[in-house]
C-alpha positions, 0 to 999 in steps of 0.5 A, spaced: 216 034 570 217 031 576 218 035 583 224 035 587 225 031 593 226 036 599 229 030 603 235 029 598 242 030 601 245 032 594 242 035 587 244 032 581 245 037 574 237 035 573 235 038 579 239 044 578 236 045 571 229 045 574 231 050 580 234 055 576 230 054 570 235 053 565 237 049 559 241 042 560 247 045 556 247 052 560 247 048 567 253 044 565 256 050 563 255 053 569 256 047 574 263 046 570 265 054 571 263 053 579 267 047 579 273 049 576 273 057 577 268 060 581 267 055 587 260 059 589 258 052 592 261 045 593 261 040 587 263 033 587 265 031 580 265 023 579 267 022 572 262 026 568 257 026 573 256 032 578 253 032 585 252 038 589 251 038 596 244 041 597 246 045 604 251 048 600 247 050 594 241 052 598 246 057 602 248 060 596 242 061 593 239 064 599 245 068 600 244 071 592 236 072 594 238 076 600 243 080 596 238 082 591 233 085 596 
């Protein structure tokens, strides 16, 4: 697997898959749920392509880690 480019402005579904260590189908189900329902972080959907602003996703991920402590 390729490493993530930490200088990216947006993640794609494959990046989220690597970060969360989920399968492809689960990632798309999760992103669809976030886009339509939960709005945990910002998602830009262009057709069937998801683009996730890195700052929004990283903030959500870090906040989730803090809540678990």
